[in-house]
TORSE-996363 format. One line per field, with one value per atom (N, C-alpha, C, O): residue number from 0; residue in three letters; atom name; z, y, x. Coordinates in steps of 0.05 Angstrom, whole numbers, plus 5000, padded with zeros to 4 digits. Layout:
n <- NUM / ...
res <- ALA / ...
atom <- CA / ...
z <- Z / ...
y <- Y / ...
x <- X / ...
# end
This chain:
n <- 0 / 0 / 0 / 0 / 1 / 1 / 1 / 1 / 2 / 2 / 2 / 2 / 3 / 3 / 3 / 3 / 4 / 4 / 4 / 4 / 5 / 5 / 5 / 5 / 6 / 6 / 6 / 6 / 7 / 7 / 7 / 7 / 8 / 8 / 8 / 8 / 9 / 9 / 9 / 9 / 10 / 10 / 10 / 10 / 11 / 11 / 11 / 11 / 12 / 12 / 12 / 12 / 13 / 13 / 13 / 13 / 14 / 14 / 14 / 14 / 15 / 15 / 15 / 15 / 16 / 16 / 16 / 16 / 17 / 17 / 17 / 17 / 18 / 18 / 18 / 18 / 19 / 19 / 19 / 19 / 20 / 20 / 20 / 20 / 21 / 21 / 21 / 21 / 22 / 22 / 22 / 22 / 23 / 23 / 23 / 23 / 24 / 24 / 24 / 24 / 25 / 25 / 25 / 25 / 26 / 26 / 26 / 26 / 27 / 27 / 27 / 27 / 28 / 28 / 28 / 28 / 29 / 29 / 29 / 29 / 30 / 30 / 30 / 30 / 31 / 31 / 31 / 31 / 32 / 32 / 32 / 32 / 33 / 33 / 33 / 33 / 34 / 34 / 34 / 34 / 35 / 35 / 35 / 35 / 36 / 36 / 36 / 36 / 37 / 37 / 37 / 37 / 38 / 38 / 38 / 38 / 39 / 39 / 39 / 39 / 40 / 40 / 40 / 40 / 41 / 41 / 41 / 41 / 42 / 42 / 42 / 42 / 43 / 43 / 43 / 43 / 44 / 44 / 44 / 44 / 45 / 45 / 45 / 45 / 46 / 46 / 46 / 46 / 47 / 47 / 47 / 47 / 48 / 48 / 48 / 48 / 49 / 49 / 49 / 49 / 50 / 50 / 50 / 50
res <- THR / THR / THR / THR / TYR / TYR / TYR / TYR / GLU / GLU / GLU / GLU / TYR / TYR / TYR / TYR / ASN / ASN / ASN / ASN / ASP / ASP / ASP / ASP / ARG / ARG / ARG / ARG / LEU / LEU / LEU / LEU / THR / THR / THR / THR / ILE / ILE / ILE / ILE / TYR / TYR / TYR / TYR / ALA / ALA / ALA / ALA / SER / SER / SER / SER / GLY / GLY / GLY / GLY / LEU / LEU / LEU / LEU / ASN / ASN / ASN / ASN / ILE / ILE / ILE / ILE / THR / THR / THR / THR / ASP / ASP / ASP / ASP / GLU / GLU / GLU / GLU / THR / THR / THR / THR / VAL / VAL / VAL / VAL / ARG / ARG / ARG / ARG / VAL / VAL / VAL / VAL / TYR / TYR / TYR / TYR / GLY / GLY / GLY / GLY / LYS / LYS / LYS / LYS / THR / THR / THR / THR / LYS / LYS / LYS / LYS / ASP / ASP / ASP / ASP / LEU / LEU / LEU / LEU / VAL / VAL / VAL / VAL / LEU / LEU / LEU / LEU / GLN / GLN / GLN / GLN / ALA / ALA / ALA / ALA / VAL / VAL / VAL / VAL / GLN / GLN / GLN / GLN / GLY / GLY / GLY / GLY / GLY / GLY / GLY / GLY / PRO / PRO / PRO / PRO / ARG / ARG / ARG / ARG / TYR / TYR / TYR / TYR / ASP / ASP / ASP / ASP / LEU / LEU / LEU / LEU / ALA / ALA / ALA / ALA / ILE / ILE / ILE / ILE / ARG / ARG / ARG / ARG / TYR / TYR / TYR / TYR / LYS / LYS / LYS / LYS / LEU / LEU / LEU / LEU / PHE / PHE / PHE / PHE
atom <- N / CA / C / O / N / CA / C / O / N / CA / C / O / N / CA / C / O / N / CA / C / O / N / CA / C / O / N / CA / C / O / N / CA / C / O / N / CA / C / O / N / CA / C / O / N / CA / C / O / N / CA / C / O / N / CA / C / O / N / CA / C / O / N / CA / C / O / N / CA / C / O / N / CA / C / O / N / CA / C / O / N / CA / C / O / N / CA / C / O / N / CA / C / O / N / CA / C / O / N / CA / C / O / N / CA / C / O / N / CA / C / O / N / CA / C / O / N / CA / C / O / N / CA / C / O / N / CA / C / O / N / CA / C / O / N / CA / C / O / N / CA / C / O / N / CA / C / O / N / CA / C / O / N / CA / C / O / N / CA / C / O / N / CA / C / O / N / CA / C / O / N / CA / C / O / N / CA / C / O / N / CA / C / O / N / CA / C / O / N / CA / C / O / N / CA / C / O / N / CA / C / O / N / CA / C / O / N / CA / C / O / N / CA / C / O / N / CA / C / O / N / CA / C / O / N / CA / C / O
z <- 4739 / 4740 / 4735 / 4717 / 4751 / 4749 / 4746 / 4764 / 4724 / 4720 / 4728 / 4714 / 4751 / 4762 / 4746 / 4738 / 4740 / 4722 / 4709 / 4710 / 4696 / 4683 / 4702 / 4693 / 4727 / 4746 / 4766 / 4776 / 4771 / 4792 / 4780 / 4766 / 4786 / 4777 / 4801 / 4818 / 4803 / 4825 / 4813 / 4794 / 4825 / 4815 / 4838 / 4860 / 4833 / 4854 / 4840 / 4818 / 4855 / 4844 / 4867 / 4889 / 4861 / 4881 / 4868 / 4846 / 4882 / 4872 / 4893 / 4917 / 4884 / 4901 / 4923 / 4947 / 4916 / 4936 / 4950 / 4971 / 4939 / 4952 / 4968 / 4979 / 4971 / 4987 / 4979 / 4996 / 4953 / 4943 / 4944 / 4942 / 4948 / 4946 / 4916 / 4901 / 4909 / 4881 / 4879 / 4894 / 4861 / 4858 / 4830 / 4810 / 4828 / 4803 / 4801 / 4819 / 4779 / 4776 / 4755 / 4738 / 4757 / 4738 / 4715 / 4706 / 4705 / 4682 / 4689 / 4671 / 4714 / 4723 / 4747 / 4760 / 4754 / 4777 / 4803 / 4825 / 4802 / 4826 / 4833 / 4856 / 4815 / 4820 / 4824 / 4806 / 4850 / 4857 / 4860 / 4878 / 4844 / 4846 / 4866 / 4878 / 4868 / 4886 / 4895 / 4879 / 4920 / 4931 / 4948 / 4967 / 4941 / 4955 / 4964 / 4948 / 4990 / 5000 / 5010 / 5033 / 4993 / 5000 / 5011 / 5022 / 5009 / 5018 / 4998 / 4978 / 5004 / 4985 / 4987 / 5007 / 4965 / 4964 / 4950 / 4929 / 4962 / 4952 / 4948 / 4965 / 4926 / 4920 / 4915 / 4902 / 4925 / 4920 / 4915 / 4931 / 4894 / 4887 / 4879 / 4866 / 4887 / 4880 / 4867 / 4879 / 4844 / 4829 / 4824 / 4814 / 4832 / 4828 / 4813 / 4823 / 4790 / 4775 / 4784 / 4783 / 4792 / 4801 / 4777 / 4779 / 4756 / 4733 / 4708 / 4686
y <- 4347 / 4319 / 4318 / 4332 / 4303 / 4300 / 4270 / 4255 / 4262 / 4234 / 4231 / 4238 / 4219 / 4215 / 4195 / 4200 / 4172 / 4152 / 4137 / 4146 / 4114 / 4098 / 4087 / 4080 / 4085 / 4073 / 4092 / 4087 / 4115 / 4133 / 4159 / 4173 / 4166 / 4191 / 4205 / 4193 / 4232 / 4248 / 4269 / 4282 / 4272 / 4291 / 4309 / 4299 / 4335 / 4354 / 4375 / 4383 / 4384 / 4405 / 4420 / 4410 / 4444 / 4460 / 4475 / 4486 / 4476 / 4491 / 4512 / 4507 / 4535 / 4557 / 4562 / 4565 / 4564 / 4567 / 4594 / 4597 / 4614 / 4640 / 4643 / 4664 / 4621 / 4619 / 4640 / 4653 / 4643 / 4662 / 4650 / 4626 / 4668 / 4659 / 4658 / 4676 / 4635 / 4631 / 4641 / 4632 / 4660 / 4671 / 4665 / 4667 / 4658 / 4655 / 4677 / 4680 / 4692 / 4715 / 4710 / 4692 / 4725 / 4725 / 4743 / 4744 / 4758 / 4776 / 4799 / 4810 / 4808 / 4830 / 4822 / 4801 / 4838 / 4832 / 4836 / 4827 / 4850 / 4855 / 4830 / 4828 / 4812 / 4788 / 4764 / 4750 / 4759 / 4736 / 4712 / 4712 / 4692 / 4667 / 4647 / 4632 / 4647 / 4628 / 4639 / 4651 / 4635 / 4642 / 4618 / 4610 / 4608 / 4585 / 4591 / 4600 / 4586 / 4589 / 4561 / 4554 / 4547 / 4519 / 4517 / 4496 / 4538 / 4537 / 4524 / 4513 / 4526 / 4514 / 4483 / 4471 / 4471 / 4442 / 4435 / 4446 / 4417 / 4408 / 4378 / 4363 / 4369 / 4341 / 4333 / 4348 / 4310 / 4299 / 4269 / 4255 / 4260 / 4231 / 4222 / 4236 / 4197 / 4184 / 4157 / 4141 / 4153 / 4128 / 4113 / 4124 / 4087 / 4070 / 4045 / 4031 / 4040 / 4016 / 3993 / 3995 / 3971 / 3948 / 3932 / 3921 / 3930 / 3914 / 3930 / 3920
x <- 8130 / 8139 / 8169 / 8180 / 8183 / 8212 / 8218 / 8212 / 8230 / 8237 / 8266 / 8285 / 8270 / 8297 / 8313 / 8336 / 8301 / 8313 / 8290 / 8267 / 8296 / 8275 / 8254 / 8232 / 8261 / 8242 / 8229 / 8207 / 8242 / 8232 / 8222 / 8237 / 8197 / 8185 / 8173 / 8160 / 8178 / 8167 / 8149 / 8156 / 8125 / 8105 / 8096 / 8091 / 8094 / 8085 / 8067 / 8072 / 8046 / 8029 / 8016 / 8015 / 8007 / 7993 / 7970 / 7973 / 7948 / 7924 / 7917 / 7917 / 7910 / 7901 / 7921 / 7914 / 7947 / 7968 / 7968 / 7980 / 7954 / 7951 / 7926 / 7920 / 7910 / 7886 / 7865 / 7853 / 7861 / 7841 / 7813 / 7810 / 7793 / 7765 / 7758 / 7763 / 7745 / 7736 / 7708 / 7690 / 7702 / 7675 / 7665 / 7680 / 7640 / 7626 / 7605 / 7588 / 7607 / 7589 / 7567 / 7570 / 7546 / 7524 / 7531 / 7554 / 7512 / 7516 / 7534 / 7548 / 7535 / 7552 / 7568 / 7562 / 7589 / 7605 / 7590 / 7598 / 7567 / 7551 / 7534 / 7525 / 7531 / 7514 / 7533 / 7540 / 7539 / 7556 / 7538 / 7520 / 7542 / 7526 / 7537 / 7522 / 7563 / 7576 / 7603 / 7618 / 7610 / 7636 / 7646 / 7633 / 7669 / 7680 / 7709 / 7725 / 7714 / 7741 / 7750 / 7745 / 7763 / 7771 / 7799 / 7806 / 7815 / 7842 / 7861 / 7852 / 7886 / 7906 / 7906 / 7899 / 7915 / 7918 / 7944 / 7951 / 7958 / 7984 / 7984 / 7973 / 7995 / 7997 / 8026 / 8041 / 8034 / 8060 / 8057 / 8045 / 8069 / 8068 / 8096 / 8111 / 8102 / 8127 / 8119 / 8105 / 8129 / 8123 / 8150 / 8169 / 8150 / 8173 / 8164 / 8147 / 8176 / 8170 / 8188 / 8212 / 8176 / 8191 / 8203 / 8225 / 8188 / 8196 / 8197 / 8204
# end
């Protein structure tokens, strides 16, 4: 988050930016319960206060 002044704020974030597969394991690494490849996600928001 970057606060430019009292009225303008800019927010940016990224999730899974290296495009890794997310795995959920059971008791051992040999037991994969779930594998999801959702890809990277980026968010950008700009907030401006009028009053």
